C-alpha positions, 0 to 999 in steps of 0.5 A: 407339094414337092420340095423343089428348092434347096437352101443350104445354111452354113453355120449352126449358131444363133443366126444360122439356126434362126434362118434355117427354122424360118425358111421352113415356112414354105412347103416347097423349100428343103433346108440343110444346115451344115455345122461342125458340131452335133449340138448347139453352143450357147456362146453367150454362156462360155464364160460360165462353162469355164467357171463350171456353172453351165455346160453351154450346150443344147441339143439341136432338137430343142431349137431346130425345126423338124424339117431341117436336115442337120449335116455335121461337117465342115464346108471347105469351099463354095463353088459359086458356078455349080452351086455346090458346097464341098465338105471336109469329108470329100462329099458335096451338097448342091443348093439353089440358095445359100445362107452364109452364117459361119460366125466368128472366132478369135483373131490371131493375137499378133503378140509374141508368145500369145499363140503359145501361152494364152488361151482364147475363149471364142468357141466351145473347143477353146473353152474346153481346152481352158477349163481343165487348165484352170481346174489344175491351177492352184486356187491362189494362182494369178490369172490374167484376162486380156480384153475388156469387151463383154467376154473379158469382163464376164470371164474376169468376174466369173473367175474372181467370184470363184476366189481366183486372183484375177487381173483384167488388162483392158487396153485404153478403156474398160467396156468401150461400148458402155456409157460412163455411168454404166462403166463406173458401175461395172468397175465398182462390181469388179473392184468388189470381187477383187479384180485388178483392172488395168486400163489406159494407154500402157494397159496393153499386152506386148508379150506373153510367156508361160508364167507372165505377161508383159505390158506396154510400160515394160511391167511384167505381171505374174500369170499362171493362166492367161485368157485371151478375149481380145480381137475378132476374126472370121473363117476365111471360107468366103475369101477362099471361095473367091467371094468379095470380103472386107478387110477382116474376111466378112462377106460383103453384101448389100443392105438386103444381106445379099452377096455383092457377087451372087444374088443366090448367096445371102449372109447372116451374123458376124460374118456379114458386112452389109455395105461394109458396115457390120453390126455389133456382135450380139445374140440380139443382132444375130437372131434378127439378122438370121431372120432377115437373111431367111426373109431375103431368100424367101422373097427372092423365091417368090420373085419379090424385092427383098427389103433392106435390113433395119434393126433397132437395138435395146442395149448390151447385157453383161454378167458380173459373176452369178450375183450381179450384172448390168444391162446397158440401155442404148439408143436405137442406133446402138449407142449407149445412153445413160440408163442401166440396170445393175447389181442383182436385177442386172444379173436377173435381166442378163439371165432372162435374155440368155433364156429368151434367146433360146426360147426365140429359136425354139418358137421359130422352130415350132412356128416359122416366121413368128420372130419380130423385132424392133426397128430403128424408127428411121427406115435405116438400120442401126450401124455400129461400124464395129471393127 
């Protein structure tokens, strides 16, 4: 059968790869994946890259279906009227359907000195800039990690386990997603590693310099290396292309993940805002949203009505160095409950999740359409309302 229908997927992260693989179910569909890097980045291992225990990179042949064409490049504009994407190199690629899976990154800190003196950690390139700085810093140098979501906690624990003197500046609370019982477990592990955890109303950074950070109560903490993990941002590609976006720039879609502007554009991953209520960042949601985005496109090709997104959640896993971790269980609406697995079993469970995520991608590449997932049990997707 001739491959007469062309789907372009922008972004080769967890959501984009899963979507691209799943689309190969139909013999008449050709798939092009456009990604800025030639390799797949395990974003959930970037803290390990910084700590030197993992390279956080996997070759695309391990996770991408043979029939998917990989174009290494950056899309600078989506021409909705002509159904073409323009590349930074000057070329363009036409499409019949488009999956928008550009992912997320660091937001502008908005704190004096942070852009100049702090090191974000949301992409491989940012991790590659940070690692030699840490390697060059004396072992006793003060390291400050700003932000107490999973990335901040994991980075603080990873570096402290290596013997670094780490301060974690949390803002109002350590691990906002966690249940109080799980939060106490994480706090105990960080304390055992020697991490100085600062939380509360004044535990916010108001300025960063080359050698210190200033807090809301005017304290100054020595900081030879400041790692910035707070904030959330997405590429402005959709907005620059004239598509409707939310306040943070995520593509606005309906509950099938279809753009509110164009039925041939479907979003997946962190850059999607279904009904204005995006889901929490996680590889768990990214793969399943990627799968759903592909299913929406496939149903439209078959002249069928796409189904609304309906995801249930298991919880959140956070590594606490190589020797411990926590798996915080959640209700299917993605609110944490009182149950968790901590310590060394938590570390093993976290590593199992990391390995399983790659296995899911590889399995979908070999047998497209094989990934299934838990529903929330109510016929309505779990909503996080994450900012």
